[in-house]
N, C-alpha and C positions, 0 to 999 in steps of 0.2 A: 830263796825262791818263793814266789807267790804264784798260785794258779787261779786264774779267773775263768769261770765256766759260764757259758750262755746256752740256754735251751730255748728254742723258739720254733714256730711253724712258719713256713713260707706260704704266702697266699698263692694258691694253685694257679690262678689266672695271671699272676705276676712273675711266674718262674723265670721266664726269659729275661725280663728286666732285672730281676734279682741276680741272676747268673752274671749278666754283663756288669752290673754294679759291683758285685763281689770280686770278680776277676780284675776289673780295670781300676776300681777305686778303693774299696774297703781293704782287701788283702794287701795290696802294695802300701797303703797307708800304714796299716798295723805293723808290717815288716820294717818300716822305716822309723818307728817310734823308739827313742832311746830307752834302753833297758829291756826291750822285747827279746826273749831268748828263743821261744818256739811258738808257732801257730799251728794248731791242728783242727781239722774239721771232720765231722762224722754225720751220717744220715741214718736215721732209723729205717731199717729195711722195709720197703713197700709203703713208705709214708713221706710226708713233707716235713717231718720233725727233724730238726738239726741240733747238733751239739758242737759248739766251738770251744776249744780250750786255748787260752793264751797264757804262756808262762813268762813271767817277768823276773828280773834279777832280784827285786826287793819290793817291799810294800811302798817305799818311797817312789820307785820307778813307776809302779802301777798308779799311785796317786797323782803324780805329775802327768802321766799319760791321760788320765780321765779328767783332769782339770783343764786340759787344753781346749781352746776354742775350735780347733780343727777336729778333735774327737767329737765334740758336740755336733758339729756339722755332719760328720760321717754317720753318727748314730741317728740323727734326725732323718737322713736319707734312708738309712737301714730300716727305720720304723715304717716307711711307706710300703715295704715289701713283706713285712712280717707281722705276726701277732702272738699273743700269749708268751711274751718274753719272761724268762726267769733267770736268775743268776746266783752264783755262789763265789765267794772269795776265800781261798784256802791259803793258809800260811804253812811254813815248813814244820814238819813233825819233830818234836824233840827226841822221840824214840827211834824214828826211821828218817833221819835227815837227808839221806841219799838213797837212790833206788837200790834194792837188793836183787841179786840174781839167783835163780834156782840152780841146783846142781843136776846136770844132765849126764846120764851114763851112755 
């Protein structure tokens, strides 16, 4: 498992265009990528700051996805609506390789 995280801000005046692009192009594209396991999105309360998490089956799957010409096309369109992009790439932990569940009484 590999977790790719993107943090960015949506241009306030481009919110409507971003929403249309995300729902009609970006999200369907990412969900169709081989090796994509989960796609999650979050918004910081009261702001235009977004966190997107994409979980891939492996580092190889992530690498192939991001080497694709279609990915470059989608990310170029994405850049027209956003600013201050930051990202992290996380590999599986050797100590906690699978999610742990708490004990509830």
